N, C-alpha and C positions, 0 to 999 in steps of 0.2 A: 274612241267611241264612234259608232256609225252615225252618220248624219242623215236622218230620215225626213228632214224638212222638204216638203213638196213631193214626197214619194208617191202618195196615192193619187195626187192630182194628175201627174203625167201618166200613170197607169190607166186611170179612168179615161183620160183623153185619148189614149191609144186604143182602148177598147171601143170607144165611141166611133173613132175613125174606121176601125175594122167593121163595125156594124153598118155604117153608112156605105162603105165599099161593097160589102156583101149584098145589101139591098139593091144597089145599083147594078151589080153583076146579075143578080137574080131577076131583076125587072127587065133589063135590056138584053140579056143574053140567054139565061137558063130557061126562061119560060117558052122559048122558041124551039127547044130541043126535045126530042122524043124521050130520051132517058134522063129526064130532068132530075128525078128523085135521087138517082145514084150519084150523079155529078154534084148535086146539092149537098149530099151527105159527105162526100169527099172534101168539098170546099169548106164546109163547116169545121171538119177535123183540122184542115190546114190552118184556118183562121184561129181555132182554139190553140193549136200548137204555137202559132205566132204570138198569141196573147201570153201564153206561159213562158215562152222564150224572152219576151220583153220584160215580164215580171222578174225572171232570173237576172236579166241585164240590169234592171233597176236596183236589185239587191246588190249586184256587183258594184254599182256606182256609189253606194252609200259608204263604202270603205275607202279611206285615203290610199293612194298608190303605195305608200311606204309600208302599209300593213299587208301587202300582197293579197288583194281581194280574191283573186283566182284560187290561191292556195287555201284561204279561209273557207270558200264555198265548197271546194272539192273535199276538204277535211270534214266539213259538216255532212256532206253526202256519205262519206265513208263511215262517219259516226252513226248513221242511220241504218247500217247494215243489219244489226240484230233485229230492230223493229220491222224492217222490210221483210226479213226472213220469217218472223213470227206471223206477220200479217199475210204474207203470200201463202203460207201453209194453211192458215185458218180460212182465208177467203176461198182457196181451192176446195176445201172441204164443204163450205157452204154452197158453192156453185154445183159441186158434184151431187149433193143431196137434192138440190133444186131440180137438176136435170132429170134425175131418175124417179124422184118421188113427187115432183111438182109442188113443192112446199118449201118454205124457209124455216130452217131448224133453229129456233131460238135457244135451244138447250146445247148447242154446239160448244159454247164456252164452258158450260158446266161439265160436260163430258171431258173436255180437255183438262179442267181443274182437277177432276178425280184422278186423271192420269198423272198430274203433277204431284198430288198428295201420295199416290202409291209410290212414285219414284222417290219422293223425299223419305217416305217410311222405309223403303228398301235401303237407301243410303244410311239412314239412322241405325238400321238393324244389322247391316252387313259390312259397313265401312271398316270396322276393326279387323274383320277376318280377311278383307280384300285389300288391305292397305298396301300390300306389296305390289299390287297391280298398277298403282299410280292413280292420280286424281282423274285423268281423262277416261281411263277404262272403267272406273267405278261409276262416274256420272253417265257414261255412254251405256253401260249395262242397265243403270237405273232408268235411263231414257227408253230403252227397249222394253223393260218391264212395264213402265207407265204407258207407253204407246200400245203395247199388246192389250193391256187392261182396257184402255179407251176403245180399242178395236172391238173387243168382245162386248163391251158395254153398248157400243153403237149397234152391233148386230142384234143384241137382245132387245133393245128399244124398238127396232123395226119389227122383229119377229113376234115379240110378246105383247107389244102395245099398239104400235101404229097399224100393223096388219090385222089385228083382231078387233079394231074399232068398227062398229056397225055404221053403215051408210056414211063412210068417211069422205070428206071433201078436202081440198087443199087448205081451206080456212080451218076446218076441223083439226087437221094435222098440226097447223100452227098453234091452235089453242092447246093441244096436247103437249107440244114441246114447251109452251109457256108454263103449263102446269108442272112439267118436269123440272123446270128451273127452280120452282119453289120447293119441290121434293128434294132435289139435290142440295139446295142451299140449307135446308134444315137437317139433312142427313149427314153431310160431310163433317160438321163438328161432332155429331154423335158417334160416327165411326172412327174418325181420326183424332178426336180430341180438340181442345182449344189451344194447346201449346203450339207456338209458331214452329213450322217445319221448314228449315232452309234447304236450298239446293245449291251446291257450289258451282262455280263456273266450270266449263269444260276444261279450261286450262288457265293457270295463273302465270304463265310464262311471259316474258317481256313482250311489249307490242312489236308487231311485225312492220318494219319500215319498207317503203317502196317509193319509187319516183314515177309520177304521172304528169305528162305535159310540162316537165321541168320543175314540178313542185314535189317537195319531199313530204310524203304523207305516212300515216301509221294507222294500223288497225289492231285492235286487241286480239289476242290469241283466241279468246272465247268467240269473238265476232267472226274470226277467220274459220274456225271449226264449224260454227253455226251455219256459215255460208256454204261450206262444202257439203254438210249434211242436208241442208235444205235443197240445194241444187240437185244432189243425187236423188233424193226422194221425188222431186218434181220431174226430173228426167225419166226416172223409172215409171212413174205414173203416166206421164204423157206418152211414153213409148208403148205402154200397155194399152192405153186408149186408142192409139193409132194402129198397132200391129197385132193385137191379140183378139181372139173371139170374144173375150169379156168386153174389150173396148168397143167392138162392133155392136155387142148387145147393149152397152150403155148408150151409144149413139142412136140405136134403133128405139130403145125405150124412151130416150129424150124426145125423139120425134113423135112417137105415139105408142103408149104402153099397150093399148088394145091391139093395134096392128102388129107390134112386135110379138105379142103373145100368139097371135094367129099365125105368124111366120115361124113359130117353133122356139122363140127365145124364152128362156125361163126367167121371166121378169122378177120373180120372187128372189132368186139368187142374185140377180143384178142389183136390186134395190138393197138387199141385205148387205152385200159386199160394199156397196157405195156408202151406206151408213157406217160400216166398220172402218173403211179406209178414211172416211172423213174424221171419225173419232181418232184414228191413228195419227193423222196429220195434226189434229188439234193437240193430242197428247205430246207429240214432239215439240210443237210450238210452245206449249206451256212450260215444258222443262227448259227450253232455251230462254224463255222470258223470265222465269223465276229469279235467277241471280241478279237481274237488273232491278227487281223490286224487293230484293233481300230475302223475303220469305213467301211461302205459298199461302194464299188467302182465298176465302170463298169467292170474293168478287174480283180476283186478280185478272180474269180474262174478259171482264165487262167492256173495258175500252177497246180491246182487240175485237170483240164481237161487234161492237158498234162500227168500228172502222172497217171490219170485214164486209158488213152489209153496205157501207158507203162505197167501198171498192167495187163490190159486185154491181151496184146500181150504176156507178160511174162507167165501169168497163162494159156492162151489159151482161145480164144473166144468161144470154143466149150463146155465149162463148166462154172458153177457158182463158184464152190469151188476153182478152180485154180486162177482166178483173185482176189478172196477174200483173199487167202493166200498171193498173190503178193502185194495186197494193204496194208497188214499189214507189210510185209517184207520191202517195199521201205522206209517208214518213219523211221523204226528201223535202216536200213542201213545209211540213211541220218544222223540220230542222232549220231551213233557210228563213222562214218567216219569224222564227224566234228572235232573229236579229232586228226585225222591224217592229213587231207588235208585242213581243214578249209573251206574257201569259195568255194573251188573246189569240195565240196562233191556231189553236184547235177551232175556235169560232170562225176565224177567217178562212181556214181550209174548208170547213163545212159550207161556208157562204159561197166560195168558189165552186165547189161541187154542185151546190144548188143552182147556181147560174148556168153551169154547163148542162145540167139535166133539163133545165127549163128550155135551153136552146136546142138540145138534142135529147128528147125524152127517152129514147131507146138506148142511150149510152153511147160511148165513143165507138164501140165495135158492134153495135146493134144493127140489125137489118130488118126491113119490112118483109114479112112473109106473105106472099101472094097466095090466096086460097081460091080454089076453083068452086064455083057454085053450081 
């Protein structure tokens, strides 16, 4: 059993030392520099990283050496792969919509849930006919069907609802998406019924073993395939954002929708595609997640939705990289803190995020935007 006696006392003491050191550096050195704010932001990130590293070090210390604490921690990180993949996809969708539509989409989780139900229905309807193709192919095809459904649903929401609202503001868009949550929550049981719909894992093959830093670790085959699919989707998306005209249009729209329109960018197509792609990412995330919670349920994506907003706030809505890093960090912290606080792990993770946001309100990767007057 891990020995957690005195765990938090040392962590809090270390944090207080970092705070004192930061204020000394800020008072004696930084205030004399011209580019104070930029160096201050970097220094805060360095100190936050040191605090998290010390937290990991303290978790490492609670295990006796004979239990191989390094191996336990690394295996816990590997075990969080599925949750990290799900959260990374969902968070990227949330940030994509925020950048192009200047609003937070509270119905993102429900759109993804519809995709999961469609995928489960596809498996239930065609699994017998496709049994020769194998489990992975059946679930992968169902994932495509569910993702395409969520993609179309996302586009329809933007084109038929968001775009047609009169005198719409960012807050108004948020209220619409909150209303859509209620609509979907009531409609899903009516359309798909109340009988539980399971989705199998991508693979039930034996765990894949590998060695890392001299420690023998293993990952489930479902986790491995989920990782490959998630990385592929995110690489394709970020490549499109960086190297295509659509990506240029997204960046222009994110900067200023009015100016982008004046420069010839079809912002309507940009926003519609962003809602569709966000739905697609959510649909894939929901199909990956469902085997971990046994069956598809109306509220299955609620925790992911909450953590997605947390990751976006922690990493900063102004970038894609920040929320992506945060979406990987949150499941890892959840897994490691379970050894220390058990069922209170989510509350402690949210408390850590709250402290970080209080220290750096713009998020880890946020930047101040200088505006000319």
